[in-house]
N, C-alpha and C positions, 0 to 999 in steps of 0.2 A: 717769087714762089709764094703760094698761099698755103699756109699750114693751119689746120683746124685742131685745136685742143678740145676734145670732147667735154662738153659742159661749160666751156668758156667762150668759144667763138673762133673766128678766123683771124689770122695775122698775116700781114705782108712782110715776108722775111727777105732781106737783101741777099743776093747770090753770094756775096763775100762772107756771109755767116755760115754757109752750108758746111764748110770744112770743120769748123769748130763744133757745129751741131753733130756732125758725123763722129767726131771723137767722143762726145758725150753719149751718143747712141751706142757706140762700141762698149762703153762701160755698162750701159743698161743690158745689152745683149750678153755680156760676160756674166753679169750678176744673175740673169735668168738661167743661163747654162749651168752656173754653179748652184742654183737653187738657194741663194743667199738673200732672204727677205730684207734684211737690214741694209745691205749694200744696194740692193735693187731700189728700195724706197729713196735712198739718197741720190742714186744715179738718175732715176726718173725725175726727181725733183730738180736736179741740176739741169737736166735737158729742158724741162718745161720752163724753168727760170730763164735759160738762155734764149729760148724762143721769145718769151715776153720782153726780155731786155733788149734784144737786137731787132725787134720788129715793131711795126705799128699796127694797131687794130685795123682790120679790113673794114671798108665802108659797110655800115649796116644797111640792110634793105636791098643789097645786091643779090643776085642769084648765081654768083661765080662759084665754080666748082673748086674744091680744095685739091691741091696737088698731093698733099699728104695729110693723114689724120693720125694724131697722137692720142693716146689714152689719157684719161683724167689723172690728176695727181694721186687720187685714192685708189687707182686700179691695183689689183692684186698681181703678184708675180705670175700666177696661173693664167689670169686674163691676158696679160701681155705675152706670155709664152704662146698663146693661141694666135696672137696677131703677128708674131715675128715671121718673116720670111728669111731666106738665107742672107739677105742684105741688112737685117735689122729693121728698125722702124723707119729709118731714113735711108733709102737706097743710095748707094754711091760709095 
């Protein structure tokens, strides 16, 4: 799966990492629903760190479409609220 973190680039994330990413995504979604900026910033940071740690950078210069797009680490709670669907940032 190719995940783009806005402002950083694309990452090839192995399928076995998706469940752990979904758990972190749930934490982001709960923080957004609660309107808790501090918890949101920590949860989003943990999600982005997990993507970076479990993936490898996607080859530069390719024109491959990202399967998912995540906000940058400095995104506000309100910006992410606008991006969320019923499945969170990572469907599943």
